[in-house]
N, C-alpha and C positions, 0 to 999 in steps of 0.2 A: 505491500498499498505506499503512497504517496500522501506526505503530507507539507502544507505552505507553516512557515514559523515567520509570520510577521513580525517585524520588531520596533515596536516603537517609545516612542518618549516623548520628551521637551529636545526639543529643538537647539538649542541655544545650552546641554549643557555640555558639549565639548565645550563650547567659549567657552564657558566659566568654570573648568577643570582645570587643575595648575598643572603643571607639566608630569609633577609626578603623578599623581592619576593616570594621565592618559598612559602615559609610557604602560601604567600599572596593568592599563583594559587593552591596550596593544597589545603587553603581553597574556594577560586570559584571553582573547581573540584568538591570541597563535594557538594556542595551549589547547582550547575548546576542538579546532580547526583540526587538531593532531589527532584529539583524542575520537574523532566524530568524521570524522575525511569521509573514509570509505561509507559512510550510512549519503552524504550530499551530491545530491546530482542539480546540481544549479545555486544561484544565489549569486546578492550583489549589498553594494549598497545606491541609495535612490539620491538624486540629486534634489538638493535644499525645498521644503512647501510649497516657498515666493516659484516658483519654477511649474510650479504644477498648475493643469487646467482641468476640472472635471467638466463632463458632458454627462448633464441627463435627458431622457427625451418623455414627451407629451406632445400629449393632444398637438400627437404629429409633424413634430418639429423637435429642432433640437437645441437647447442652449447648454453656450460654454460658459463655463467663471472662470476665473480667477486663484490658484488654491485648490490645498485639498479641500475633501464633502467633509468631511467633518471639524463642527464648530468645537474645537479646544486647541487642549493648550500641546497635546505630546501628537506626532504625526508619523505615523509609517517612516522610517528612515532604512529602512533598507529587509532582506529578506531571504528565507533558505526555502529548498528544497529537500528534503531526504526522505528518502524510501526504505520504510520500518515494517513488523508485522502488524502494528495496530495502533490504536489514541494514545495505547498506555506509554507506547515504547516509544510512540513521537512527546508525546508529555515531561518524561521523562529527561528527552536531550534539552528540549526549551527547559526545565530549571534549570540546565546546567550552565542559560546565554550569561556572558559576564555581563555586566551593566557599569557606570558608573556607582561610586557608593550612596549619594543624596537624589541619582535618581529614577525619575517617577514612570510608570509606561511599566511595557513588562511584553513577552511573547505571548499575542497568537496563534492557534493552533488549529490547524482549517484539513480537514482532507481533502483532496482534490479529487473529484470524483466522473472528472474525465479526459 
């Protein structure tokens, strides 16, 4: 089964982090990739939310707006696609995703069904 891990948090956390916090986070991400690299079939970081566009359809027409679709301080900043046996295994991987010490947000785990 394939699962999408949506990595969400406050977009300015990286900017507010100290050099030591940034270095530690990068080390933890490297360790995560080392431990789970065999499960990962895709992923990446996303451009800032300010560069996003949201497309909605209604009444037979499309409307395009600037920014992410959520009205929140948290944005999706990256994603990972993993292949594991079941939802419990996917959650176990997601629980190991590192974040800055004061980070808000989290990892949303969604099964890819097609």
